[in-house]
C-alpha positions as a Markdown table, in Angstrom:
| # | Residue | x | y | z |
|---|---|---|---|---|
| 1 | Met | 28.6 | -69.4 | 88.1 |
| 2 | Ser | 27.8 | -65.5 | 87.6 |
| 3 | Thr | 24.9 | -64.7 | 85.7 |
| 4 | Cys | 25.9 | -61.1 | 84.6 |
| 5 | Leu | 26.5 | -60.1 | 81.2 |
| 6 | Cys | 30.0 | -59.6 | 80.0 |
| 7 | Trp | 30.6 | -56.3 | 77.9 |
| 8 | Arg | 30.7 | -58.3 | 74.5 |
| 9 | Glu | 27.2 | -59.7 | 75.2 |
| 10 | Arg | 26.0 | -56.2 | 76.4 |
| 11 | Ser | 27.2 | -54.7 | 73.1 |
| 12 | Tyr | 25.6 | -57.5 | 71.0 |
| 13 | Leu | 22.2 | -56.9 | 72.5 |
| 14 | Arg | 22.5 | -52.9 | 71.8 |
| 15 | Leu | 23.7 | -53.6 | 68.4 |
| 16 | Cys | 20.8 | -55.8 | 67.6 |
| 17 | Val | 18.2 | -53.2 | 68.8 |
| 18 | Val | 20.1 | -50.3 | 66.9 |
| 19 | Thr | 20.4 | -52.3 | 63.6 |
| 20 | Thr | 16.6 | -53.2 | 63.7 |
| 21 | Cys | 15.8 | -49.6 | 64.2 |
| 22 | Val | 17.8 | -48.6 | 61.2 |
| 23 | Tyr | 16.4 | -51.1 | 58.9 |
| 24 | Ile | 13.1 | -49.2 | 58.7 |
| 25 | Glu | 15.1 | -45.9 | 57.3 |
| 26 | Thr | 15.4 | -47.4 | 54.1 |
| 27 | Pro | 15.9 | -44.5 | 51.2 |
| 28 | Ala | 13.9 | -46.4 | 48.3 |
| 29 | Asn | 10.5 | -45.2 | 49.5 |
| 30 | Thr | 12.0 | -41.7 | 49.6 |
| 31 | Gln | 13.5 | -41.9 | 46.2 |
| 32 | Leu | 10.3 | -43.4 | 44.6 |
| 33 | Tyr | 8.3 | -40.7 | 46.1 |
| 34 | Glu | 10.7 | -38.0 | 45.1 |
| 35 | Ala | 10.5 | -39.6 | 41.6 |
| 36 | Tyr | 6.8 | -39.6 | 41.7 |
| 37 | Ala | 6.3 | -36.2 | 43.1 |
| 38 | Ser | 8.7 | -34.7 | 40.2 |
| 39 | Ala | 6.9 | -36.8 | 37.3 |
| 40 | Lys | 3.6 | -35.3 | 38.7 |
| 41 | Lys | 4.8 | -31.9 | 38.8 |
| 42 | Glu | 6.2 | -32.0 | 35.2 |
| 43 | Trp | 2.9 | -33.6 | 34.0 |
| 44 | Leu | 0.8 | -30.7 | 35.7 |
| 45 | Ala | 3.0 | -28.1 | 34.3 |
| 46 | Ser | 2.6 | -29.9 | 30.7 |
| 47 | Gln | -1.2 | -29.9 | 31.4 |
| 48 | Ser | -1.0 | -25.9 | 31.9 |
| 49 | Glu | 1.2 | -25.5 | 28.8 |
| 50 | Phe | -1.0 | -27.4 | 26.7 |
| 51 | Arg | -4.0 | -25.3 | 27.8 |
| 52 | Thr | -2.4 | -22.1 | 27.3 |
| 53 | Ala | -1.4 | -23.5 | 23.8 |
| 54 | Glu | -4.9 | -24.8 | 23.1 |
| 55 | Ile | -6.3 | -21.3 | 23.8 |
| 56 | Ser | -3.8 | -19.7 | 21.8 |
| 57 | Ala | -4.7 | -22.0 | 18.8 |
| 58 | Asn | -8.5 | -21.3 | 19.3 |
| 59 | Ser | -7.6 | -17.7 | 19.3 |
| 60 | Ala | -5.8 | -17.9 | 16.3 |
| 61 | Thr | -8.4 | -19.9 | 14.4 |
| 62 | Thr | -11.1 | -17.5 | 15.3 |
| 63 | Ala | -8.8 | -14.4 | 14.0 |
| 64 | Ala | -7.9 | -16.3 | 11.0 |
| 65 | Ala | -11.4 | -17.2 | 10.1 |
| 66 | Tyr | -12.6 | -13.4 | 10.8 |
| 67 | Ser | -9.7 | -12.3 | 8.4 |
| 68 | Lys | -11.0 | -14.8 | 5.9 |
| 69 | Ser | -14.5 | -13.3 | 6.0 |
| 70 | Met | -13.1 | -9.7 | 5.8 |
| 71 | Tyr | -11.1 | -10.7 | 2.9 |
| 72 | Asp | -14.0 | -12.3 | 1.1 |
| 73 | Lys | -15.9 | -9.3 | 2.0 |
| 74 | Tyr | -13.5 | -6.7 | 0.3 |
| 75 | Ala | -12.5 | -9.0 | -2.6 |
| 76 | Ser | -16.4 | -9.0 | -3.6 |
| 77 | Ala | -16.5 | -5.2 | -2.9 |
| 78 | Lys | -13.5 | -4.8 | -5.1 |
| 79 | Ser | -14.8 | -6.9 | -7.8 |
| 80 | Ala | -18.2 | -5.3 | -7.6 |
| 81 | Gly | -16.5 | -1.9 | -7.6 |
| 82 | Gln | -14.6 | -2.6 | -10.7 |
| 83 | Glu | -17.6 | -3.9 | -12.5 |
| 84 | Glu | -19.6 | -0.9 | -11.5 |
| 85 | Tyr | -16.7 | 1.3 | -12.6 |
| 86 | Asp | -16.4 | -0.2 | -15.9 |
| 87 | Lys | -20.2 | -0.1 | -16.6 |
| 88 | Thr | -20.2 | 3.6 | -15.7 |
| 89 | Ile | -17.1 | 5.1 | -16.9 |
| 90 | Thr | -17.7 | 4.3 | -20.6 |
| 91 | Pro | -21.1 | 6.5 | -20.8 |
| 92 | Leu | -19.3 | 9.1 | -18.6 |
| 93 | Asn | -16.5 | 9.4 | -21.1 |
| 94 | Glu | -18.9 | 9.4 | -24.1 |
| 95 | Glu | -20.8 | 12.3 | -22.3 |
| 96 | Lys | -17.8 | 13.9 | -21.6 |
| 97 | Ala | -16.2 | 13.9 | -25.0 |
| 98 | Glu | -19.6 | 15.1 | -26.5 |
| 99 | Leu | -19.5 | 17.7 | -24.1 |
| 100 | Thr | -16.0 | 18.7 | -25.0 |
| 101 | Lys | -16.7 | 18.4 | -28.7 |
| 102 | Thr | -19.7 | 20.7 | -28.6 |
| 103 | Ile | -18.6 | 23.6 | -26.4 |
| 104 | Pro | -16.2 | 24.8 | -28.8 |
| 105 | Ile | -18.8 | 24.8 | -31.5 |
| 106 | Leu | -21.1 | 26.8 | -29.3 |
| 107 | Lys | -18.1 | 29.2 | -28.4 |
| 108 | Ile | -17.7 | 29.7 | -32.2 |
| 109 | Ile | -21.5 | 30.5 | -32.6 |
| 110 | Gln | -21.1 | 33.1 | -29.9 |
| 111 | Lys | -18.2 | 34.6 | -31.5 |
| 112 | Met | -19.8 | 34.7 | -34.8 |
| 113 | Val | -23.0 | 36.2 | -33.3 |
| 114 | Gln | -21.1 | 38.7 | -31.4 |
| 115 | Asp | -19.0 | 39.7 | -34.5 |
| 116 | Ile | -22.3 | 40.0 | -36.6 |
| 117 | Ile | -23.7 | 42.2 | -33.9 |
| 118 | Asn | -20.4 | 44.4 | -33.7 |
| 119 | Glu | -20.6 | 44.6 | -37.3 |
| 120 | Gln | -24.1 | 45.6 | -37.7 |
| 121 | Ala | -23.7 | 48.0 | -34.6 |
| 122 | Gly | -20.8 | 49.7 | -36.7 |
| 123 | Ala | -22.9 | 50.0 | -39.5 |
| 124 | Ser | -26.0 | 51.1 | -37.5 |
| 125 | Thr | -24.0 | 53.9 | -36.0 |
| 126 | Ala | -22.9 | 55.2 | -39.2 |
| 127 | Ala | -26.3 | 55.1 | -40.7 |
| 128 | Ala | -27.6 | 56.8 | -37.6 |
| 129 | Lys | -25.5 | 59.8 | -38.4 |
| 130 | Ser | -27.3 | 59.8 | -41.8 |
| 131 | Gly | -30.6 | 59.5 | -40.1 |
| 132 | Val | -31.1 | 55.8 | -41.0 |
| 133 | Gln | -33.1 | 53.6 | -38.4 |
| 134 | Ser | -30.8 | 52.0 | -35.5 |
| 135 | Leu | -30.0 | 48.5 | -35.1 |
| 136 | Ser | -32.9 | 46.2 | -34.0 |
| 137 | Ser | -33.7 | 42.6 | -33.9 |
| 138 | Lys | -35.9 | 43.0 | -37.2 |
| 139 | Asn | -33.0 | 44.8 | -38.9 |
| 140 | Phe | -30.4 | 42.1 | -37.5 |
| 141 | Ala | -31.9 | 39.4 | -38.8 |
| 142 | Ala | -32.5 | 41.0 | -42.2 |
| 143 | Asn | -28.8 | 41.9 | -42.3 |
| 144 | Ile | -27.1 | 38.9 | -41.5 |
| 145 | Pro | -24.9 | 37.7 | -44.5 |
| 146 | Ala | -26.5 | 34.4 | -46.0 |
| 147 | Val | -23.1 | 32.9 | -45.8 |
| 148 | Lys | -22.8 | 33.4 | -42.0 |
| 149 | Leu | -26.4 | 32.6 | -41.4 |
| 150 | Ser | -25.7 | 29.1 | -43.2 |
| 151 | Gln | -22.5 | 28.8 | -41.2 |
| 152 | Leu | -24.6 | 29.3 | -37.9 |
| 153 | Lys | -27.1 | 26.9 | -39.1 |
| 154 | Asn | -24.4 | 24.1 | -39.9 |
| 155 | Leu | -22.7 | 24.7 | -36.6 |
| 156 | Ala | -26.1 | 24.6 | -34.6 |
| 157 | Asp | -26.8 | 21.2 | -36.4 |
| 158 | Lys | -23.2 | 19.7 | -35.5 |
| 159 | Ala | -23.7 | 20.9 | -31.8 |
| 160 | Leu | -25.1 | 17.9 | -29.4 |
| 161 | Val | -26.2 | 18.0 | -25.9 |
| 162 | Pro | -27.0 | 15.2 | -23.3 |
| 163 | Ser | -30.3 | 13.9 | -23.8 |
| 164 | Lys | -30.9 | 13.8 | -20.0 |
| 165 | Asp | -30.0 | 17.7 | -20.0 |
| 166 | Ala | -33.7 | 18.7 | -20.9 |
| 167 | Ser | -33.0 | 22.3 | -20.6 |
| 168 | Ser | -30.2 | 22.5 | -22.9 |
| 169 | Val | -31.9 | 20.1 | -25.4 |
| 170 | Thr | -34.8 | 22.7 | -25.6 |
| 171 | Gln | -32.6 | 25.6 | -25.9 |
| 172 | Leu | -30.8 | 23.9 | -28.7 |
| 173 | Ala | -33.9 | 23.1 | -30.3 |
| 174 | Ala | -34.9 | 26.6 | -30.1 |
| 175 | Leu | -31.6 | 28.0 | -31.4 |
| 176 | Arg | -31.8 | 25.7 | -34.5 |
| 177 | Ser | -35.4 | 26.4 | -35.2 |
| 178 | Met | -34.7 | 30.2 | -34.8 |
| 179 | Leu | -31.7 | 30.0 | -37.4 |
| 180 | Gln | -34.0 | 27.8 | -39.8 |
| 181 | Glu | -36.8 | 30.4 | -39.8 |
| 182 | Ala | -34.4 | 33.6 | -40.4 |
| 183 | Asp | -37.2 | 36.1 | -40.3 |
| 184 | His | -37.7 | 35.4 | -36.6 |
| 185 | Ile | -34.2 | 35.7 | -35.4 |
| 186 | Asp | -33.9 | 37.4 | -31.9 |
| 187 | Met | -30.6 | 39.0 | -31.7 |
| 188 | His | -30.5 | 38.8 | -27.9 |
| 189 | Met | -31.8 | 35.3 | -27.7 |
| 190 | Leu | -29.2 | 34.2 | -30.4 |
| 191 | Leu | -26.4 | 35.4 | -28.0 |
| 192 | Lys | -28.1 | 34.1 | -24.9 |
| 193 | Ile | -29.0 | 30.5 | -25.8 |
| 194 | Pro | -25.3 | 29.5 | -26.6 |
| 195 | Thr | -23.9 | 31.0 | -23.5 |
| 196 | Glu | -26.6 | 29.3 | -21.1 |
| 197 | Ile | -25.9 | 25.7 | -22.7 |
| 198 | Ile | -22.0 | 26.4 | -22.5 |
| 199 | His | -22.7 | 27.1 | -18.7 |
| 200 | Ser | -24.8 | 24.1 | -18.3 |
| 201 | Met | -22.3 | 21.8 | -20.1 |
| 202 | Gln | -19.4 | 23.2 | -18.2 |
| 203 | Ala | -21.4 | 22.5 | -15.1 |
| 204 | Arg | -21.8 | 19.1 | -16.1 |
| 205 | Leu | -18.2 | 18.7 | -16.9 |
| 206 | Gly | -17.5 | 19.4 | -13.2 |
| 207 | Glu | -20.1 | 16.9 | -12.1 |
| 208 | Ile | -18.4 | 14.5 | -14.3 |
| 209 | Glu | -15.0 | 15.0 | -12.9 |
| 210 | Val | -16.3 | 15.0 | -9.3 |
| 211 | Glu | -18.0 | 11.8 | -10.0 |
| 212 | His | -15.1 | 10.2 | -11.8 |
| 213 | Thr | -12.7 | 11.3 | -8.8 |
| 214 | Lys | -15.2 | 9.7 | -6.3 |
| 215 | Met | -15.3 | 6.6 | -8.4 |
| 216 | Leu | -11.3 | 6.3 | -8.4 |
| 217 | Ala | -11.3 | 7.0 | -4.6 |
| 218 | Asp | -13.8 | 4.1 | -4.0 |
| 219 | Leu | -11.6 | 2.0 | -6.1 |
| 220 | Ala | -8.7 | 2.9 | -4.3 |
| 221 | Glu | -10.2 | 2.3 | -0.9 |
| 222 | Asp | -11.6 | -0.9 | -1.8 |
| 223 | Asp | -8.1 | -2.0 | -3.2 |
| 224 | Ala | -6.5 | -0.9 | 0.0 |
| 225 | Leu | -9.0 | -2.7 | 2.3 |
| 226 | Tyr | -8.5 | -5.9 | -0.2 |
| 227 | Ser | -4.8 | -5.8 | 0.2 |
| 228 | Lys | -4.7 | -5.2 | 3.8 |
| 229 | Trp | -7.0 | -8.0 | 4.4 |
| 230 | Gln | -5.3 | -10.3 | 2.1 |
| 231 | Thr | -1.8 | -9.5 | 4.1 |
| 232 | Gln | -3.8 | -10.1 | 7.2 |
| 233 | Leu | -5.4 | -13.3 | 6.1 |
| 234 | Val | -2.0 | -14.8 | 5.0 |
| 235 | Glu | -0.3 | -13.7 | 8.4 |
| 236 | Leu | -3.2 | -14.9 | 10.4 |
| 237 | Ser | -3.3 | -18.1 | 8.7 |
| 238 | Asp | 0.4 | -18.8 | 9.4 |
| 239 | Ala | -0.1 | -17.9 | 13.0 |
| 240 | Lys | -3.0 | -20.2 | 13.1 |
| 241 | Asp | -0.9 | -23.1 | 11.6 |
| 242 | Glu | 2.0 | -22.3 | 13.9 |
| 243 | Ser | -0.3 | -22.3 | 17.2 |
| 244 | Ala | -1.9 | -25.5 | 16.0 |
| 245 | Asn | 1.5 | -27.1 | 15.8 |
| 246 | Lys | 2.5 | -25.7 | 19.1 |
| 247 | Ala | -0.7 | -27.0 | 20.7 |
| 248 | Met | -0.4 | -30.4 | 19.0 |
| 249 | Thr | 3.3 | -30.6 | 20.6 |
| 250 | Ala | 2.1 | -29.6 | 23.9 |
| 251 | Asp | -0.4 | -32.3 | 23.7 |
| 252 | Leu | 2.1 | -34.8 | 22.7 |
| 253 | Gln | 4.3 | -33.9 | 25.5 |
| 254 | Arg | 1.6 | -33.6 | 28.0 |
| 255 | Ala | 0.6 | -37.4 | 27.0 |
| 256 | His | 4.2 | -38.5 | 27.4 |
| 257 | Leu | 4.6 | -36.9 | 30.8 |
| 258 | Ala | 1.3 | -38.2 | 31.7 |
| 259 | Gly | 2.6 | -41.8 | 31.0 |
| 260 | Val | 5.8 | -41.0 | 33.0 |
| 261 | His | 3.6 | -40.0 | 35.8 |
| 262 | Glu | 1.3 | -43.0 | 35.7 |
| 263 | Val | 4.5 | -45.4 | 36.1 |
| 264 | Lys | 6.4 | -43.5 | 38.6 |
| 265 | Glu | 2.9 | -43.1 | 40.5 |
| 266 | Ala | 2.3 | -47.1 | 40.2 |
| 267 | Ala | 5.9 | -47.8 | 41.3 |
| 268 | Tyr | 5.7 | -45.4 | 44.4 |
| 269 | Val | 2.1 | -46.7 | 45.5 |
| 270 | Gly | 3.0 | -50.2 | 44.9 |
| 271 | Tyr | 6.4 | -50.1 | 46.9 |
| 272 | His | 4.8 | -47.7 | 49.4 |
| 273 | Gly | 1.8 | -50.1 | 50.3 |
| 274 | Ala | 4.4 | -52.9 | 51.0 |
| 275 | Phe | 6.8 | -50.4 | 52.9 |
| 276 | Val | 3.9 | -49.3 | 55.0 |
| 277 | Glu | 3.0 | -53.0 | 56.0 |
| 278 | Glu | 6.6 | -53.9 | 56.4 |
| 279 | Ala | 7.2 | -50.8 | 58.5 |
| 280 | Ala | 4.2 | -51.6 | 60.8 |
| 281 | Gln | 5.8 | -55.1 | 61.4 |
| 282 | Val | 9.1 | -53.7 | 62.1 |
| 283 | Thr | 7.5 | -50.9 | 64.4 |
| 284 | Asn | 6.0 | -53.8 | 66.5 |
| 285 | Gln | 9.4 | -55.7 | 66.5 |
| 286 | Val | 11.2 | -52.3 | 67.4 |
| 287 | Ala | 8.6 | -52.1 | 70.2 |
| 288 | Ala | 9.4 | -55.6 | 71.6 |
| 289 | Leu | 13.0 | -54.9 | 71.2 |
| 290 | Lys | 12.7 | -51.6 | 73.3 |
| 291 | Met | 11.1 | -53.6 | 75.9 |
| 292 | Ile | 14.1 | -56.2 | 75.7 |
| 293 | Ser | 16.4 | -53.3 | 75.8 |
| 294 | Val | 14.8 | -52.0 | 79.0 |
| 295 | Lys | 15.4 | -55.4 | 80.6 |
| 296 | Ile | 18.8 | -55.8 | 79.4 |
| 297 | Asp | 19.4 | -52.3 | 80.6 |
| 298 | Ala | 18.1 | -53.4 | 84.0 |
| 299 | Ala | 20.0 | -56.8 | 83.9 |
| 300 | Ile | 23.1 | -54.7 | 83.0 |
| 301 | Glu | 22.9 | -52.5 | 86.1 |
| 302 | Gln | 22.2 | -55.2 | 88.3 |
| 303 | Cys | 25.3 | -57.0 | 87.1 |
| 304 | Ala | 27.1 | -53.8 | 87.5 |
| 305 | Gly | 26.0 | -53.6 | 91.0 |
| 306 | Ala | 27.0 | -56.9 | 91.8 |
| 307 | Glu | 30.3 | -56.4 | 90.3 |
| 308 | Asp | 30.8 | -53.4 | 92.3 |
| 309 | Ala | 29.8 | -55.4 | 95.6 |
| 310 | Ala | 32.2 | -58.3 | 94.9 |
| 311 | Ala | 35.2 | -55.8 | 94.3 |
| 312 | Ala | 34.4 | -54.0 | 97.8 |
| 313 | Ala | 34.1 | -57.3 | 99.6 |
| 314 | Val | 37.5 | -58.0 | 98.3 |
């Protein structure tokens, strides 16, 4: 009885070896790993997105806080500036009104004095031709018509000068005193004093205008800065809220993907451990089968040689 393996037996034995080898090439492990790797990649990306959103949210919060401090600063500055303006503008306007009212009075005094001087100068010229003494301060005082002297006194009494203008106060007092003591009127001083007071008052009006202009400019600057930071506060507060929402959304997405990653990782690690253990067993089995395969190949070769020899003998 022949011990050689027929072709069916040989094929069957080879198929057993091949099937056992293919058994360890399962795609489940690969699929689980790819799912785990993909979930991990998405989770890490979400971590990065969250950190970026968190940094932006922190920056936006800092910017909003700074804009709030600047808004408060200029809101206080605007309020204080307006309060200071209201407190200062009233006395300034009163002083301006006083000066504006007094200057025309002094100009009337100027004109009246000049007219009196001109009248007396004309009379003096005519008198000089007749050999009469020329115009002097003494003659000037004596020749001022009583009506005009009374008018000059009334005008001097109506004139008002700011109390802080000590020089003008002294000069106006001297003018009034001189007009009251008609015998001691100095023609030149009567003309000089009103002129100097007018110059001083006009200079003060210029100072008031400069001061008022600066006050208005300061108010405008405070208002502009207040409006600027009011707008900045609204915009940066909106940006802060938007950034906070983005960070919250990114955090929720990160948490969700972290959960997905954890599930995928657990599935892969759990399966992979069993897979490695089973693969090790299959590897041992394959090694044994390979040894069997070698013996089968040797047996097949032996049978083939025997068949060839039998055929030759026939």
